[in-house]
N, C-alpha and C positions, 0 to 999 in steps of 0.2 A: 274394691280398693281403687280401680282406676278412675271412676267418677269422684271419688273423694279427693284424688290427687289432683285432678282437673279443677274442682270447684274450690278447693283449698287455695291454688295458685292464684284464680282469679280474685279471690277475696282478698289474698295477701297483697296484689299489685294494687288492689283498689283503695285500701285503706293506708297503705305504708305512707304514702306521700303526705296525706292529710294529717296523721298523727305526728309526722316529723315537722311539719310547718306549725302545728298547734304548739308542740314542745318548744321550738325556736322562739316563736313569738312570746311565749309566757316566759323563757328564760331571759330573752332581751329586755321585757318588761322589768322583771324583778331585779335584774343586775343594775339597770339604769336608776330604778328607786334607789338601790343601796348606794351606788355611786353619788346621786345627788344628795342624799342625807349625809354622808361622810364628808363629801367634798364642802358642803356647807358648813360643817364645823371645821375643816381644815383651813377654809377661807378667812374664818373670823381670827383663827390662831395666827395666820399671816399678818394680821393687823397689829399684833401685839407691839412690834418693834416702833413704828410710827406713834402709837398710843403711849408707850412708856416714854420715847424720847420728848414728846409735847407735854408731859405731866411735870410740872415744875418742882413738884415735891420729890418725885424719883429724879429728877435731873440735879437738884440741889444735893440729895443724899449720895449719888454716885461720884460727885464732883468736890466732896468734902471729906474731911476725917471724921469717924464717928464713933461712939461707943456703941457695941451690938445691942446693948440693953436698951439703947435709945432708938432701935429701929424697928419697933412694933409698929409705929405709924406705916412706914413703908410696907410692912408685912401686910397689914390690913388692907392696904391698896392692891397688893398682888393677889390677896384672898378674894378681893372683889372682881379681879379679872378672871381668876381661876372659876369662880362661881357662876359667871357668865357664860362658860363654855361647858357643856355636859359631859364632854370627853377628857377634859384636861384633868390630870391628876395634881400637876404641881407647876409653878412658873418660878424659875430661878433667874437672878440677874448677878452678875459679878463684874466687878472693876478691879484692875490690878493694883490700884492705889489701896486697896482693903485687904485684909487677912481673913475676910469672912464672906461667905456667900449668903446673900439674902433670898429668902423664898417664902411662898404663900405657907409653907408648912413649919417654918422654922429657920433660925439662923445658925448656919454651919461653918465651923473653922475650916479655914483651907488645910491645914495641916491635918494628919490622919490621928484622930482620938476616938476614945470610946463613945464620944457624943455625935461621931460624924457618921451618917449614912454611908453605905457601900454600893458602888456600881460593880458588879461580878465580884472581884476581890480587891478592888482599888477605891481610893477615897473618892467622895463624889465630885471632887473637883476634876476629876479625869473625863468627866462628861463634856467638859468644854475643850478637851484637846482635840476633838475630830476636827478635820479640815472640810467635812462635807457639810455644805450650808443648805438649809431647806430640804433636807431628805432624811426621812424616817430611818432609825436605826433600832433593832431589838436588843434590849439589855435586861439584866436580872437585878433587881433592886432589893437591898436589905436594909430596911428601916432600923434605927435603934430599938431594941426590945420588942421587935415585930418579925412576924414570918416575912418571907420573901414575896415580892410583887413583880409580875412580868408587865415590863412597859415598853412603850415606843418612845425614844426621844427625837427632838427636832430643834437643832441648832438654828437659831434665826440669825440674821445678817448682822456682823458686828457694826456698831454706832461709833462715828468719830465726831467731837464737838470741834468748836473753833479753838478751844484752849488745847487740843491735843490728846483730850482725855479719850479713851476708847473704853467701851464696856460690851459685854456679851449677855445674850439671854437664851435661855433653854426651856423648852416646853416638854413636860412628860406626860404621856397619855398612858391612862390604866388599860391595859389590853382587855380586861373583863368589862370596863364601861363601853368600851368600843364593841365588844361582842353583845352586850345586852342593847346597844343601840341597834345593831344589825337585827337582833331577834324582834325587836319592837317594829322596825321598819318592813320586815318581811314576814309578819305573822299570818298574813293570809295566803302565802305561797311557800309554806315550809319546805314542801317537796322539792322545791328549785333552789334552797339555799342549804343544801346538806355540806357542801365543801366550797368555801370562798377563802380567797386570798388577796393580798395586796402585794403588787410588785413595784420597783422603783424605774428609775428612767433606763436602767441597763437590763431589765427583766429579772433581776435578783428578787427573791421573796422576801418582803419585809416582814409580813405576819400572816398568819392564816387564821381568819375569824371563825370559821368552823371547818371541822375536819372529820365528819363522822365515819368516812370510809377509809380512815388511815392512809392517805395517799401521800406520795413524794410530789410537791407542787414542782420542784425544780425539773423532775423527769418529763412531767405532763406538759409543762410550758414548752420544753425542747422538742419532745414529740410532735406537740399539735403544729409547730411551725407557722405561727399566724404572723402575718406581715402588716395588715392594715389596721386602722385605729378601733376597728369595730368588726367582729368576725367571730366565726366557731367552726368547728372542725370535730369529726367523729374519730377517736383513737382507740387502741386496743392496750389496756395497761394491767399487767398481772391477769391475763385471760379474760378480762372484763371490758365490755365497751363502755366508754365514757363520752359525754357531749362536752367539749372544751369551748367555753365562750369567754371571750376576751374585749373589755371596753375600756378605752384610754381617755383619761379625763383631760379637758382642756385648761381646767381650772388648777389642779394641783400637779398634773404631770405624771400620776400614778397610773397603774393599770390595775382594773379589777376582773379577777380571774374567777370564773364559776365553773365549777367541775360537776357533772352530773352523771350519775350511774343510770345508763339507758335502760336497763334491765328494771331498775326501781320504778322509772317513769311508766315502763310499759306494763306494769302490773295493774295500772289504775285504768283499766279498760272500760269503756261505757257500758251501761245496761243495755243498750240496743246491740252492741257487739256480743256481748254475752248471751242475749236472747237468741241471736242469729246462730251462734256456735250450737247451742243447746237444740234449736230445731232442725240444724243440720245435721245433728247426731242422731237424733230422733228418726228423721227420714232415712238415713243410711242404714241405722239398725233394722227398719222396717223392712227395706229392700234386702238387706242380709238374710233376715228370717224368712223371707218369701224363696229366696235362692237356696237356703238350707233345706227348706221343705221340699222344693223340687229335687234336689240332688238326693235326698233320702228315699224319696219316692221311686227313682230311676236306679237305685244304687245296685251295682253288681261287683260282688268282692274280686272274683278272679281278674275280670276285666280292669278294675281299678288298680290291682296289684301289678298288672303287666304294664299299664300305662305309668306307674310310678317308677317301674325299674327302667322304662324306656327314657323316662324324664331325666333321672340320674345319670345314666350312661347315654350320652347326648349321640344321636345316629344309629343306636342298636334298634333290631326288630327282633322281638320275641313272640311273634303272632302264633306260631305253631308250636311253641315250647314255654310255657310260663314258668315251670319249675327250674328249667335251666336258666332262664333270665334271672330269676330270683338268686338262685346260687352264685352267678357270676356279678350280680349287683351286691351282695353281701361281701365276697371277696374284694370288690373294688372299695366298698365302704371301710373295710377292715385296713386296707393299704392307706386310705385316707386318715383313719385313726393313728396309724403309726407315724404317719407323717407329723400329725398334730402333736403326737407325744414327742417327738424330736423337736418341734418347735418350742413346746413347754419346757423342754430340758434346756434348751439353750436361753430360755429367759430367765432360768434361775438365778443368774448373776444380777439381773435387774431387781428380782425380788428380794433378794439378799441385801441390795443397796438400799432398797426402799426400808426394809426393817431395821438397818442400822441406822439411818437417818431419822426414823421414827423413835428409835430408843434415844438418841440424842435429844430429839425435840421434846422428850418426856411423855410420849404418847401413850405408854405401858405403865399402869399405876404398880404392878408388883410382878414377880418372876412367873406366878401362875398365869397373869394376864398375857404376859409375852410368850409364854409355851404354847397357848392356844393359837397364836398368829405363826409360830415358827416351826410346828411340828411336822407340817408337809413339805418344807423346803429344806431339811437337813441341818437346820442352825440350832444349837444346843448350849445352853449355859449353866453347866452343872455345879459350878462353884459359887461361893457366896460373896465374892469380892469383885469389883469393877474398876477399871482404869480406861484411859484413851491414850493412845500414842498417836502423834500427827508426823509422818515421814516427809520431809522436804528433800526432793531428789532432783539434782541437775547434773548431767542433761538427762531427761527421761528418755532413753533412747529405744526401748522395746514397749510392747503393749503394757499399759498398767496392770493387766490381769496377770501377766507373769510375774511381775513383782509381788503382787498380793500372794500368789500360790507359795511363792518361794518364802515370803515373810511368815504366812500362816504355818508352814511346816516347821519352821525354826522356833515359833512361839510356843508349840507342844512342849517344850522343855519347862515351862512355869504354869501351864494349864491349857487354855484354849484361848483362840483370837480369831476374829474376822475383820476383813478389810474392804474397803471401798473407796472410790474416787471422790474428789471434791471439785468445785468449781475452778479452782487454781490447778492448772493441769499439771503442775510439778509436785502437788501434794496428794498424799494418801492417807485415809483415816483409820485406825485400827482401835476396835472395841475389844479390850483384854479382859479375860475371865482368868485371873491367876487363883492358884490353890491358897495362897497365904497373902498377907500384908507386908511381906518382906521385900521393901522398895530396893534393898541392895542387889537381891537375886534377879529382880525385874530388871534393873539398869544393867546388870553384869549380861544378861540374856539379849537385851537390845544392842549392847557394845559388840557382842559376838555377831548378831545379825549384821549390824554396820559393818564389821570388818570383812565378813563373807561377802556382802553385796559388793563393797568397795573392790575387792580383789576380782571376783568374777565380772561384774558389770562394768568396770572402770569408771565409777560415777562418784559424786560427792554427796553425801547424806547427813542430814541433821535431823535429829529425833527429838521433838518436844513431848514430854510426859507429865500427864495431870496426877493429882493425888489419888490414891487407892481409897474408894468409898464402899461401905456396906450396903447402900441403898441404890437400887436401880434407876431410881428417879434423879439421882445425883450425876449420872454419867454425862448429862449436858454440861454440867459445871466442871467435871474433869475435862471435857473437851474444849471449853474456853480456856482453862489453865494450860492444856497442851498447845493451843494456838498461841496464847502468850509467850510460853516458853521458846516456840520455835522462832518468833520474831527476835529473841534475844542473841540468836546467832550472831548478829552483828557485833556483839560484844563478846561473847563467851567462845565464838568460833562454830565449825562444823562439827557437833559431837552429840551425844546424848545429853539432853538439857531436862533435868527434872524441875517441875514448877517451883519446888522448896528452894531451888537456887535462885530463880528470878525473883521470888518473894522478897528476898533481902534487898534487891534492887528497888523493886516498887515500894518498900517501906522506908527508903533512905530519907533522912530527915534534912538533907542538903537543901538549901533555898538558893545558895548562890554557888557558881561555877565559873571555873576559869575559862577563858576565851582563847582562840588561836593565837592572838598577839602575845599573850603571857607565856607562850612556850619559846619565842623567839621568832625571828623574821624568815620564814619559810619562802616568802616570795623572794627576797634576796639571794638566800642561799641557793635556790635554784638558778636564777640568773646568773650566779657566779660559778655553777658546778660544783659547789662546796658539799662534796658526798659525805664528809665528817659532821657538817653542821645538818645537813637534810636527815641523816640518819639519828641523830641525837634528839633533834626536834620530834621527829616522828616518834621515835621510840618513847620519849618522855610522854607524848600525847597518849599512847597506847597504855603507858604505865598508869598514866592519871585515871583514864577512862575505866580501867579494869580493877585498880585498887580502891578507888573511892566510889565504887558502886553508884554512878551518877545515872540518872534516869536515861532512858532510851530515846526519848525526844532531843535530850540536851547532846546526846552522843551523835546523833545524825545531824544535828545543827552544826557540831565542830566537823564532822566530815564534810558537810557541804561547803564551809568556810575554806578548808584545805583545798577542796577541788576548786573553788572559784579563785583561790591564791594561785594555784599550779596553771590554771588556765590562763590566767593574765600574765604569768611570767612566760608561758609559752608563745603567746601573741607578741610579747615584747622581743622575745628571741628570734621571732620569724622575720623582723626588721634586719636581723644580722645574718639573714641566710639559712638559719636553723629550719630544717625540714620536719613537719610533723601533719599528721592528718586528722581530720575529724574523728576517725575511728579511735585515735587515743584519747580524746576527750570522752567519747562514748564510753570506752572500757572503764574510765574511771567512774563515771555516773552509774554503770551497771555492777558496782561492787555488792557484795553479799554480806563480807565480813569487814571489820576493819582491817584484819591481817591482809585480805585481798587488796585493800585500797593502798595500805603501806607499801606492799610489794610493787604496785603499779607504779607509785610516785617513785619508789627508788629505782626502778627501771628507767623511767623517764629521767631521774637525776643522772644514772649512769649514761644514757645517750647524750645529755647535755655536756657532760664531763668529756666524754670522749670526742663530741664536736668541738668544743673549746681547747682541749689538749692535743688531740692526735687526728683531727679532720676524720677523713674517711680512709685512712691506713690503717686498716685492720688485717693483721694475719691470720685469716678465717681458718685456713688449713690447719696451721700450727694449734690453733685454740681448740678446734674439733679433735685434733689427735690427742691433745691433753686431757680433753674431757673423757674420751673413750678409754684412755690408759687408766684413768683414775676409776672409772667404773669397772674395767677389767680386774682391777686390783683390790677391789672392796666388795664386789655384789655378793659374795658367799656369806657376808655378814649379816645376821638376822635383822640387825638394827639398821641396816643401810636404807637410805630414802634418798630421794630426789633432792629433798630440801639441803641434805649435806653436801651434795654435789654443788649445788648452786652457792652455798656459803663457802666453799672451798675455792671458788674461782670469783668471788666478791660480786656475784650477780644475784638478783632476785629469783625467786622460783619461776614467775611467769617469763622474765627475761630469758632464763636459761631455756625453757621450753620452748618459746620463739624462735631463740638463735638456734638452737639444736636441730629443730625441724626444719627451719628454712634453708640449713646448709647441707642436711644429710636427707631429708624427705622421710624421716622417720622419728617418732616421738622418743624421749629418753625412755620412757616406761616401755615403749615397745623393743627399744635396743636391750633394754635390759632383760625383758622376757625371753627374746630371741637367745641371747647369751645363755640365760640359765637353762633353757629348754635343750640347747646344744650340749651344754655340759652333761646334763641329764641323760641324753642319749648315749654318749660316750660311757658313762658309768653303767647304764643298763646293759649295754652290749659287752663291755670288756671286764665288769667285776660282777660278783655274787652279792655285792651290798644290798640290803633290804630297802624297799622303797621309801619307807619312814626315815632313814639314815641319808639317803639321797636328796630328800626334802631338805633336812638341815644342812648337809654339805652346799647346796646350791643357794642357800639363804632365803628359803621359803620358810613362813610361819606355820601354816596350816597344810597338812596333806591333802585334805578334800580340796582346797583351793588350787593346789598345784595340779592334782589329778584333773581336774575340769578344765584348766588351761591348756595342759599337755594334749588331752583328747581334743580340744578345739584347734588346736595349731596341727596335730599330727593325723587325727583321724583314728588313734588307738589310745586305749589306756597304757599306763607304764608297764603294766603285766604282759598285756599282749604284744606291745613292741619288743619288749625284751624276748619272749618266745619267737617271734616271727624272724627278727634280725639277727638273734644268735645263731639261729640254724643257717641262715644264709651265710654269715660270717666263717 
């Protein structure tokens, strides 16, 4: 083994640099060839504006009114220019004097009609709206009565004549023709052109000419950190090494990026290297055979066994008692096995997580196939139905494994469920295996889980639920539905959200939505501290979003418009000595639901109102006493909530929480819990009322939640507390 390692190291150091130099030279050569080929075509395209402006026939056409039916001569001229360039798909010219666009492929009306090709979902005239000149952009073209075509569009400089007329021209390039041009220019070096992309001046990827390895060029360019006009680097992307070569063109200004799988290149080892390896293996095999024969001849079983024992237990000496040495060695190995078993037990969570991800990814074709992989790790799916629930928990205060264990216990009410973590540290995935497709029963169970966790762990939970399927292979689809449902907490709030509810939003046929300005001037209302207008505008917005089932994207746009309006008002108020911090703005941007955002803005409105009408003269002590008195009078009501307290004092929920904690050092929930536990202690010691009735008398909804909270604060269960302290009393 030792000679093999030494010789292999020498061989590796010898050929490593040679192979890398050969690869880099070949990559440089083929990338330069591709750059020259494409630059030649792009350079000829850049001549189109001057050619068109010097052609009197085109000039006369652009400066006169004409009948579209008479523009065929101009169309033939444009077709000639297109034919002269192998990658050009179409050449379009447009003057604002006309209602039509003339192109090599046809005459198109500016207005959107059935005879007008589409760029994405817009009329073809939109291709002239871009402000970027001489910069390639990717589009999806939908010709009339034809299938879609992926194109690159290049808007050429606007031409102005002496009469004040201006016109624009756009060249479209067929991505497939560009791809064919690349293949023809790199036919002899296919192994070095597996992944080619073109980037613009800001290193944004314009198009990928080839992408056999399905890589993300944006991430690769970022990781390579190339700064010079020509250079290469080796990066690791998705556990695979790639050579990234970048070449900037002095003609077009674009960058040509060549990404090559290093392992793919290294497979093409020369015949001489292969011969050397085979010879090396043959020599070492011969040496090993001679060594084996020598050991076989001189073999002594007892001596060999003793030597093995001394090797296992370093420093031991069993020269005079080989049997004792064997017993001690076996005991030592058994201890090692126990340690290994403990390690395997600890790794079950990792195995379970892998299996659950494999189920979501559709790697098991049937339940029988799944059972083969899960039989050794205690995972079982005995029922016929499957669905996925995604839990979004904030803040995640304890280990995610503790959340998973708690939830798995509650899920047993409807069947079986197993959970694991996700990349998002605030989310957990659960694959549920219910006994039936009764969605109402599943939602009821998840609501109970949410309530229990809210009470015990004092956290906010949203649960997205996918459809129930009979086919194991559709678990991945249910997972995607659950993820979509969780995202709609922005509109629907922090609750259990089945995908069937979200589906009505995604299928909404509304194409035009109201904007922030349609609800009123929020900016002016904040500047004036007009709480009534602020509340009306915000409530109207929430009602509009929820009642009209608008898209999630548009709801977010409205929310960010609101934030911008509020931020603008705050900066204007700062000139009037109104104090606010960047934290106020960050709290707005960190909203999770629309209701959170509205509460935060109402809080700011209250602050502005107080600033404009009362300055800093707040009677803090009397306010705190009033809040505590309200809680003391109403805490026994099971429907009591902190939201009711906030409403009673004309404050938002977040404003009340911040105000109370800042002036008492205790949260409202903490004060309420201490009050209820104190009352429970009195009833346990002085009365014989059973624990369930005590729970109702102090305003708790769930006996189990109360017992857990009571033990957490006192160290005793209610029964233990009654026995101990009643004796002392």
